[in-house]
C-alpha positions in Angstrom: 39.4 28.5 25.7 42.2 29.8 23.6 41.3 30.9 20.0 43.9 28.5 18.5 42.1 25.5 20.0 38.9 26.3 18.1 37.9 26.3 14.5 37.2 29.6 12.8 33.5 28.9 12.9 33.6 28.0 16.6 35.7 31.1 17.4 33.1 33.4 15.7 30.3 31.6 17.5 32.1 31.8 20.8 32.3 35.6 20.6 28.7 35.9 19.4 27.6 34.1 22.5 29.6 36.4 24.7 27.8 39.3 23.2 24.5 37.6 23.8 25.5 37.3 27.5 26.1 41.0 27.6 22.7 41.8 26.2 21.1 39.4 28.7 22.9 41.1 31.6 21.4 44.4 30.5 17.9 42.8 30.4 17.6 42.8 26.6 16.4 39.3 26.1 15.2 39.6 22.5 18.6 40.9 21.4 20.4 38.3 23.5 18.5 35.4 21.9 19.1 36.8 18.4 22.8 37.1 19.0 22.9 33.5 20.4 21.2 32.3 17.3 23.8 34.2 15.2 26.3 32.0 17.1 24.5 28.9 15.9 24.4 30.2 12.4 28.2 30.3 12.6 28.5 26.9 14.2 25.3 24.7 14.4 27.2 22.2 16.5 27.8 24.8 19.3 25.6 23.0 21.9 26.6 25.5 24.6 24.7 28.2 22.8 21.6 26.0 22.5 21.6 25.3 26.2 22.1 29.0 26.9 19.1 29.9 24.9 16.9 27.3 26.6 18.1 28.6 30.0 17.2 32.2 29.1 13.7 31.1 28.2 13.4 29.2 31.5 14.5 32.3 33.4 12.0 34.4 31.6 9.2 31.9 32.4 8.7 30.9 28.8 8.8 27.2 29.5 7.2 26.1 26.2 10.0 27.7 24.2 12.6 26.4 26.6 11.2 22.8 26.1 11.3 23.3 22.4 15.0 24.3 22.6 15.9 21.2 24.6 14.1 19.0 22.0 16.3 20.7 19.4 19.3 19.7 21.4 18.2 16.1 21.7 17.4 15.8 18.0 21.1 16.6 17.4 22.5 14.7 20.4 20.2 12.1 21.9 22.8 11.4 24.7 22.7 14.9 26.1 21.8 14.0 29.7 21.3 17.6 30.8 18.8 18.3 28.0 16.9 15.1 28.9 16.7 16.1 32.5 15.5 19.6 31.8 13.0 18.4 29.2 11.5 15.8 31.6 11.2 18.6 34.2 9.5 21.1 31.8 7.5 18.8 29.6 7.4 15.2 30.6 5.0 14.2 27.8 7.3 15.7 25.1 10.2 13.8 26.7 8.3 10.5 26.6 7.3 11.1 23.0 10.8 11.9 22.0 12.1 8.8 23.8 9.6 6.7 22.0 10.5 8.1 18.6 14.2 7.4 19.3 13.4 3.7 20.1 11.0 2.9 17.2 11.6 -0.6 15.9 11.7 -1.2 12.1 8.2 -1.2 10.7 7.1 -4.7 9.5 4.7 -3.1 7.0 7.4 -1.4 4.9 6.6 -2.1 1.3 9.1 -4.3 -0.5 7.6 -4.0 -4.0 9.5 -0.9 -5.0 13.2 -0.5 -5.3 12.9 3.1 -6.4 15.2 5.6 -4.9 16.0 9.2 -5.5 18.4 8.4 -8.3 15.3 8.2 -10.5 14.3 11.3 -12.5 12.0 13.5 -10.6 9.5 13.6 -13.4 9.3 9.8 -13.5 6.8 8.3 -11.0 6.8 4.8 -12.4 8.8 3.3 -9.7 6.9 4.5 -6.7 5.3 1.9 -4.5 1.5 1.6 -4.3 1.7 1.7 -0.5 3.3 4.3 1.7 3.1 2.6 5.1 3.6 4.1 8.5 6.7 4.7 10.5 4.5 3.6 13.4 1.3 1.6 13.5 -0.6 4.7 14.6 0.2 6.6 11.4 -1.3 4.5 8.6 -2.4 6.8 5.8 -0.5 8.0 2.8 -1.7 9.4 -0.5 -1.9 6.8 -3.1 -3.5 8.5 -6.1 -0.7 8.7 -8.7 -0.1 7.2 -12.2 -0.1 3.4 -12.3 -1.2 3.1 -8.6 -4.3 1.2 -7.5 -6.0 2.7 -4.5 -7.8 -0.4 -3.2 -5.6 -2.4 -0.9 -3.3 0.1 0.9 -6.0 1.6 3.1 -7.4 -1.8 3.9 -4.1 -3.3 4.8 -3.1 -0.7 7.4 -6.3 1.1 8.4 -6.5 1.9 12.1 -9.9 3.7 12.8 -13.6 2.8 12.5 -14.0 5.6 10.0 -11.4 4.3 7.6 -12.7 0.7 8.1 -16.1 1.9 7.0 -14.6 3.5 4.0 -12.7 0.3 3.1 -15.8 -1.8 3.7 -17.7 -0.1 1.0 -19.1 3.0 2.4 -18.5 5.7 -0.2 -17.7 9.1 1.2 -19.1 12.0 -0.7 -16.7 14.5 -2.0 -18.8 17.5 -1.0 -19.1 18.8 2.6 -22.0 17.6 4.7 -25.0 19.9 4.7 -26.8 20.9 7.9 -29.7 18.5 8.6 -33.2 19.2 9.9 -32.2 18.4 13.4 -30.2 21.7 13.5 -26.8 20.2 13.9 -23.9 22.5 13.1 -22.8 22.1 9.5 -19.2 21.8 8.6 -17.7 24.8 6.7 -18.1 24.6 3.0 -15.7 25.9 0.4 -16.6 29.3 -0.9 -17.8 27.7 -4.2 -17.9 24.2 -5.7 -15.0 22.0 -5.0 -12.0 23.4 -7.0 -11.0 21.3 -9.9 -7.3 21.3 -8.8 -7.9 19.6 -5.5 -5.9 16.4 -4.9 -8.2 13.5 -5.7 -8.6 12.1 -2.2 -8.6 15.5 -0.3 -12.3 16.0 0.4 -12.8 12.3 1.0 -10.3 12.3 3.9 -11.5 15.7 5.1 -15.0 14.3 5.4 -13.7 11.4 7.5 -12.1 13.9 9.8 -15.3 16.0 9.9 -17.3 12.9 11.1 -15.3 12.6 14.3 -17.3 13.7 17.3 -14.6 16.0 18.6 -14.1 17.7 15.3 -17.8 18.2 14.6 -18.3 19.6 18.1 -15.5 22.1 17.9 -15.7 23.2 14.3 -18.2 26.1 14.7 -16.4 27.3 17.8 -13.2 27.6 15.7 -14.9 29.6 13.0 -16.7 31.9 15.4 -13.6 32.5 17.4 -12.0 34.2 14.4 -14.4 37.1 15.0 -12.9 37.8 18.4 -10.6 40.6 17.3 -9.5 41.6 20.8 -8.2 38.2 21.6 -6.5 37.7 18.3 -4.8 41.1 18.4 -3.4 40.3 21.8 -2.2 36.8 20.8 -0.3 38.2 17.7 1.0 41.3 19.4 4.5 40.3 18.4 3.6 40.7 14.7 3.6 43.9 12.6 1.3 44.8 9.8 3.0 44.3 6.4 3.5 47.6 4.7 2.5 47.3 1.1 4.9 50.1 0.1 7.9 48.7 1.9 7.1 45.0 1.1 5.7 45.4 -2.4 6.8 41.9 -3.7 5.1 40.1 -0.9 2.0 42.2 -1.0 1.8 41.9 -4.7 2.1 38.1 -4.5 -0.8 37.7 -2.1 -2.9 40.2 -4.1 -2.3 38.2 -7.3 -3.0 34.9 -5.6 -6.3 36.2 -4.2 -7.3 37.4 -7.6 -6.4 34.1 -9.2 -8.3 32.0 -6.6 -11.2 34.4 -6.3 -10.9 34.8 -2.5 -11.1 37.9 -0.3 -7.9 39.9 0.0 -5.5 39.0 2.8 -4.7 41.0 5.9 -0.9 40.5 6.1 1.6 40.5 8.9 5.3 39.8 9.1 7.2 38.1 11.9 10.9 39.1 12.4 12.4 35.6 12.5 14.6 33.5 10.3 12.2 30.5 9.9 10.7 30.0 6.5 7.2 28.7 7.3 4.2 31.1 6.6 1.2 30.8 8.8 -2.6 31.3 8.2 -3.9 33.0 11.3 -7.6 33.2 10.5 -9.9 32.3 7.7 -12.5 35.1 8.1 -11.1 37.7 7.9 -8.3 36.1 5.9 -5.1 36.8 7.9 -1.6 35.4 7.3 1.9 36.0 8.7 5.1 35.8 6.6 8.5 35.6 8.2 11.4 37.9 7.3 13.2 34.7 6.6 10.8 34.0 3.7 11.1 37.5 2.4 14.8 37.4 2.4 15.4 33.9 0.9 12.5 33.4 -1.6 12.6 34.8 -5.1 9.4 36.6 -6.4 8.0 33.6 -8.3 8.7 31.4 -5.2 6.9 34.0 -3.0 3.9 33.8 -5.4 3.9 30.0 -5.0 3.9 30.4 -1.2 1.1 33.0 -1.4 -0.8 30.7 -3.8 -0.6 27.7 -1.5 -2.1 29.6 1.5 -4.8 31.1 -0.8 -5.6 27.6 -2.1 -6.2 26.4 1.5 -8.5 29.4 1.9 -10.4 28.7 -1.3 -10.9 25.1 -0.5 -12.3 25.8 3.0 -9.3 24.1 4.7 -8.4 26.7 7.3 -10.6 25.5 10.3 -9.5 21.9 9.6 -5.8 22.9 9.6 -6.2 24.7 12.9 -8.0 21.6 14.4 -5.3 19.4 13.1 -2.7 21.7 14.7 -4.5 21.5 18.0 -4.9 17.7 17.9 -1.4 16.8 16.7 0.3 19.3 18.9 3.5 19.0 16.9 6.7 20.6 18.2 8.9 20.6 15.1 12.4 21.9 15.4 11.7 24.8 13.2 8.4 26.0 14.8 7.9 29.7 14.4 7.1 32.2 17.2 3.8 32.8 15.4 2.9 29.1 15.5 3.8 28.9 19.2 1.6 31.8 20.0 -1.3 30.3 17.9 -0.9 27.0 19.7 -1.2 28.6 23.1 -4.2 30.6 21.9 -6.0 27.5 20.5 -5.3 25.4 23.6 -6.6 28.1 25.8 -9.8 28.7 23.8 -10.5 25.1 22.8 -9.4 23.2 25.9 -11.8 20.3 25.2 -9.0 18.4 23.4 -7.5 17.9 26.9 -10.4 15.7 27.7 -9.8 13.2 25.0 -8.4 9.8 26.0 -4.9 9.1 24.8 -6.1 6.4 22.4 -8.9 8.6 21.0 -6.4 11.4 20.4 -4.0 9.2 18.7 -6.7 7.8 16.3 -7.9 11.3 15.6 -4.4 12.5 15.1 -3.8 9.8 12.5 -6.9 10.9 10.6 -5.9 14.6 10.8 -2.4 13.7 9.6 -3.8 11.5 6.8 -6.0 14.4 5.6 -3.2 17.0 5.8 -0.9 14.9 3.7 -3.4 15.2 0.9 -4.4 18.8 1.6 -0.8 19.9 1.2 -0.7 18.2 -2.3 -3.9 20.2 -3.2 -2.3 23.4 -1.9 0.8 22.8 -4.1 -1.4 22.6 -7.2 -3.1 25.8 -6.2 0.3 27.5 -5.7 1.5 26.4 -9.1 -1.7 27.7 -10.8 -0.9 31.1 -9.2 2.8 31.2 -10.1 2.8 29.3 -13.4 6.5 28.4 -12.9 7.1 24.7 -12.2 10.8 25.0 -11.2 10.1 28.0 -8.9 7.3 26.0 -7.2 9.6 23.0 -6.7 12.3 25.2 -5.3 9.9 26.8 -2.9 8.8 23.4 -1.6 12.5 22.4 -1.1 13.3 25.7 0.6 10.3 25.3 2.9 11.9 22.2 4.4 15.0 24.2 5.5 15.5 25.3 9.2 16.2 28.9 8.4 16.6 31.5 5.6 20.4 31.1 5.3 20.0 27.4 4.4 17.0 28.2 2.2 18.9 30.7 0.1 21.3 27.9 -0.9 18.6 25.2 -1.5 17.0 24.1 -4.7 14.9 21.1 -5.5 17.8 19.6 -7.4 20.1 20.1 -4.3 17.5 18.5 -2.1 17.2 15.6 -4.5 21.0 15.2 -4.5 21.1 15.4 -0.7 18.7 12.5 -0.4 19.9 10.5 -3.4 20.2 6.8 -2.8 17.8 6.7 0.2 14.7 4.6 0.0 11.8 6.8 -1.0 9.3 4.8 0.8 11.1 5.3 4.1 11.5 9.0 3.4 7.8 9.5 2.8 6.7 7.5 5.8 6.5 10.4 8.2 4.8 10.0 11.5 1.9 12.2 12.6 4.2 14.2 14.8 6.3 15.2 11.8 5.0 18.2 9.8 4.7 17.4 6.1 5.7 20.9 5.1 9.0 20.6 7.0 9.9 17.0 6.0 12.6 16.7 3.4 11.4 13.2 2.4 7.8 14.3 2.0 9.0 17.4 0.2 10.6 15.2 -2.4 7.3 13.4 -2.8 5.4 16.7 -3.1 7.8 17.7 -5.8 7.4 14.5 -7.7 3.6 14.6 -7.5 3.4 18.3 -8.6 5.6 17.7 -11.6 3.5 14.7 -12.5 0.3 16.6 -12.2 1.6 19.5 -14.2 2.0 17.1 -17.1 -1.5 15.6 -16.9 -4.3 16.8 -19.2 -6.1 18.4 -16.2 -2.9 20.1 -15.1 -2.1 21.4 -18.5 -5.6 22.7 -18.9 -5.7 24.5 -15.5 -2.2 25.9 -16.1 -3.2 27.2 -19.5 -0.9 24.9 -21.4 -3.4 22.7 -23.1 
């Protein structure tokens, strides 16, 4: 194709892809993939580069990453016949799921009582509906605890599991974790101390509902004990490097400060050389986390402290095994999944293969419960992150950046720009994310998290815990 027939962006992308092909011809797959992704940075619409990356993964036998690339292509162009064909060949379940998502009918439960949109001030929650219904009937649970919102009828109206029905019917869940009984049953992991005051109000209630599930209670102790298998973990995360506290002082300092604030053990830190901006907790004991170079390059120091604080808040609340079980049950394949998360998923599937024995309906119900809890747990983590960084604007910017596909986009993103991008859209629709959508990566749920955090920072509890009272 002649240069004059292409835009400047496509021309640069074209030559980047040719360089990628040269690397691949020499057997340097990692450099080839990086160069092809450089081409997509120049021109995100260059579908040829996406197909080429997927083909390289197929040739290398990495079928999971290949399938993820084809899903990326189909998110951008649902009519790409070649991508559909390859995805159905590599991962028929993922293809079926993606096809269902593309053909979802309008949800009849969408609340009509609120006309609030993103033109409202971020600090003003008065217009938010008192229900946040599902995009699908399988995904019924959304946080409801906010100013002026009654919590009684939203769960009852759209509940979908026996556990939730029992809760609605009057069974009060205790906020504290269940203790081991005299029969010797395995106890669920408890937070290191009493429940932190900053937890989102429904967090532990929904976590207990999740803990009551037979699969979760049966696998919980295995998940915790598996953290001690250093040989397996070291092999699984062999693509990571230890974070050097001298070379990466800002990141190391952020996690050290967060641990001191939250009263948790110090982190063992790794970094992953990729552009994604999603950090990952690897283990809860010892506490291990991985930070991408994308985060290091695009987050400012107060934003890094918020990120470190969020992860440390999960650790302090005893959330880590639940997060890993939710990851295993939901089996999400978001478009911005990191290499670390992919490796963790393979490890969890291999070690805890019992999830494969769950009937499809059982897994969907459990997935809905896991998703319902995680929506609330992330609100808790946001509060913990803010307590650590003490900078509300930096916290909100970090939330907005976390929804970005890569570091380059994150560098140009603020919470104001995210709000402007979504301005005029119905907030209820934006927040109604299905279980297969990660709340950390969702722009709509990101706006909700920002609004909830800014509201909480102005409450008496928030001011007291932030030292502003």
